[in-house]
N, C-alpha and C positions, 0 to 999 in steps of 0.2 A: 416810176420813182418821183416822190411829194414828197414838199411840206407837211405834215402829220399833224402838226396842234399850231395854235399861239395865233399871231397877225399877219402868218404866211398861210395858216390854213387852205392844204390843196392846191395849191402851187403847183405845178407840176417843174421839171427841172429837166433843163436839157441836157443829156448826153454827148460825150465826141460817140464820131463812128467807129467800129471797129474795138479791137480785145486789148488795146493800150491799158485804157482805165476800167477799172472794173469797181463802180458803185457802192455803197455798202445798202445792203436789200433792202427795202421798205421797213421787213418783219424785224430783222437785225437793231436795223436803227430804233423802233420803236420801243423793243425790249433792251437795248443801251439807253434808251430815254425814260425810261420806267426806273430805272436802275440809279439814275442820277438826279431824276427826281425836280427840287426844289434848288439845289443845288447850281442850277444851269443860271439862277432869276443872279442878273447885277452882275455877273463876271466878266472879266477880258479872254476871250478865246481865241488859241492860237492854234487853226488848222495846217496842219504838214501834210506837204501832198495830198492835198485840197481834192484833187480830180476837177468832180463836175460842182465842191463847195457844199456839198450836199450836210455832212455834217455840223458845219461853222453857220449855216443859214436858218438849218432846224434851232441854233442853239438862241441865235437871236431871235427867233419867232418865236422863241417860247422864252424871250425877257433878259438874256445877256448883253451886258451895256454894248459892246463893241468887237468885233472881230478879224485878225488877220488870217488871210488866207497866204498859202504860200506853194505856188506849185508852178515850176517854168514853161509848161507841156501845156497846160488848160488856162491859163489866166483868163486870155480873154473869154471865155463860155462860164468863167465862173464868175466875172464882171456882170457878163450879160445873163445868167441867174438871180444874180444880186437886184439886177433894175426888174428884175421879170417881177419879182418879187417884195418888189421895192424896200429892199432892204440894204441899198446901196450908202446910206449914210449913215452905218454904222458898220460898214466894212472897208478896209485896206486891203487891196488884192499885190501882191508882190513876183512878179513872173522872175523868179531869177531859182539857182539853185536852194536848195534847203538847208545844208549842211550853211555855206557863207549869209543865209537868211539869221542863221542860228544865231552863229556866231556874230553879224553886226547889231542883232535887234540885244541880245547881252550885253554887249558893248555900250549899249543906248541906255542901259539899265532898265529894260521894259521887264514886266513880270505879268502873267498868265493864271487866273487860277482856275482855266481849263484848258489840259490840251490834246487834241488829238492829233491821232501818228497814223496812219492807212496808207504805208507804200505797198508796191508791189513785193507780193510776197516770194522767200528765198532768192533774194539779194542782198542780206543782210543789213537793209538801210534801215530797218526798224529796232536795230540790236545799235547802231550808232548812233540813232538821234535820242533813242533812249540813254548810251552813256554822256553824250553829252550832256542832255535835262539833269544826269545825274548830276555832273558836275558842274553846272550852273545854276544861276539862281531865277533863272526865265518861269520858272513853276514857283507860281507864290507858297507862302510857307503853310495854307492852308486850301492849296492845288490841289488838281485831282489830273492826272494822265489819262488816256485812254489810249491803248495801242490792238491794234487789229491786224492781227499776224493768224500765219496758217495753222491748224492744230495741229500740226504736223512740227512746228516749231520750237514744241513746247520747252524742249531739253535747252534751249538754244541761249535763255536770258541770261545777259554776263554780270558778272558779280559788281554789285552796286556795295557804294561806301551810303550816299545820303537818299535814296528812294525805296522803296518796299512793295512789293504785291501785294494790296491788299482783297483782291478780287479776282474769280476768272471765271467767265460762260463759256461752256462750247457749243454752237450753232452747228448743226448738219457734221457733216462729215468731213469739214474743211475749214472752218471758220474758228480761229476763241480769240475772246475781248479780254486783254488784262488791264486792272486798274490797277496805278502807283500811285501812292502819296509820300509825302517827306517822311521817314523816321519818327522825329520828332514830332511832327504831330500826330501819327498814332499812335505817340507813346502815352502822350497828354502830355511832350514838354514845351507844346507851343502855347503860345498868349490866343 
C-alpha cells in the first residue's frame, strides 16, 4: 500500500497486523481518485473509519487543503503514516468513536468538501454514517461523499432526504464504491 501520486508519491504506508483493518487496495484507490480528478484540490477532507489513513493521505498528497482522520483503534498508526509522508502538518487525527466525532464536528460548525467513509463491511456502520451525514451540514453544498461498502450491501442504502447517490462503481466480487452529493447541488439549485 502506497501513495500513488502527488507530493508523497511512492511513500509506503504501514498497515496494522491482522485482519482487523482492510485497507483500500491500490487499484481501487487509483480508480477512485481518477474519478474524483481535480475535485480533490483545495478541499477539506474527512476520513471516517480511517484505518491506515490511506484515502485521506492520498487526498492530501494530491492537493487537498486539510484532512481530519477519525479512527479510535488506529490513530497512532495514522499519525505515523502522516509523519512518514510529511503530510502531518495538514492532518488532524481524532482517536475517538466515529459517531461521537461526527456529532462534535457538526456541533463546531465544520464542513468538508470531501468525505471518505470506509468502515468494516456488514456491520451497519456505513448506513448509520450516511444517515448522520444526510441530516447534518458536515458535507458542504458542493461536497462529495465516497462510501466503500460490500457489493452485497447494495440494497441497504437507507432513505435519504438531502443526499443522492450520483455514481456507483463495482470492484471485483466484493467491493462497491458509492458517490453521494447534496440533491440541491445535483439539481443545480446550489450556488
